[in-house]
N, C-alpha and C positions, 0 to 999 in steps of 0.2 A: 933526726926530726924531717918532716918532710915540708914541702914548701908551704903548704895551706896551713900550719902550724906556725910557723916562724914569724907570723904578722900578728901572734896572738899572745896575750900576755896571761898571768897568774889568775887573772878572772874569768879567761875564756873567752873575751869579746876583743874583737880587732881595734884598732886605733880608731877607726870611723865608728864604730858603734861607741866607742868609749865617750867621743865627744857629741852624741846623741842623747848620752845619760843625762847632762848638764843642761838645763834648760835655761836658767837665768839666776844671778844673784836675788836674794830677796832683801830688802833695805827699806826697814821700818824703825818704829822707836823701838820695839821689842827685839829685834835683832840686834842693832846696835848697843844695846845694853848688854845683850847677851856677849858681844865682841869685846865691850869692855871689861866685863866683870868675870866672864869664864874664859874668855879667846876662843870663842866659836865664831864660825861663819854659817850663814844660812843659805842655802839653795833650794830653789824648785826643781825637781828630778823628774825623769820620765817615770810612769805608775807602775811599770813593770822593772824597776830597776831595784836592785839589791845592797845591800851594806857593801858587799865587796867590790861590785860594780862603782859605788859612788866613790868607795876608797880611792880604788885604781885611777879613775877619771880625774879626782882632784889630785892626786900625786902625778900625774902625767901631765895635767893642763898646766899645773902652777908650781911645779918642780918643788913640790914640799912634802914633808912627812907627815901623817896622818896619824893621831893617836887612837879616836874614836870616830865613829858615825851614829847619830840615832836618827831615824826615820820616822816620820809621822804621816798618816793617812789624813788628808783633810777631804771633809765630805762637803759635797756643793751645797750650798743653800737654796731653799725653795722661794722664789721670789714672785711676786703678781705683777704681771704686765697687763694692766685695764681688768677686763672681767678672766681672763685667763691665767693659769698656774704656769711658771716655766722653772726651770731647776739649773743652777750653774753646774758645770761638770766638777767631778771628784778631781783632786791634785795630791801629790804627793810632795813632800820638802823635808830637807836633811839637814840637821845639825851637825857640823864637822868641827871636831876639837883637833886642833894643830899641837904638835909636840913643841916644846920650848924651843925658843929661837926660830921658829917657823911663821912666816907671814905672806898673807896672801894680797898681791895687788890686783885691785879688779879693773885696772886701765889695761892691764895687757891680755886679759882673757876675751878670746872672740870666740864666740859657738859658732 
């Protein structure tokens, strides 16, 4: 293996790029309910992120095992600002299901 590939993992991203995949945890009533009922965590992720990128970033950042990743594209709303129309930007969020016995501690996450 060459030196340039030694810093890469199975998803093909370096450690720095993996930490840019996860933007922020989403803490809402819906995400809290998903955590309680289904053992899922919800994160806002980069719009270019794939399932494999998100899985690798979560496993590396929190030292947990990920069972599945579901990704949603959230379209930005059209809003009115006085007479003119504006549009919020599109975003992407990921629902992560952890394997039994794994848990994410959000206090130790530093993006």
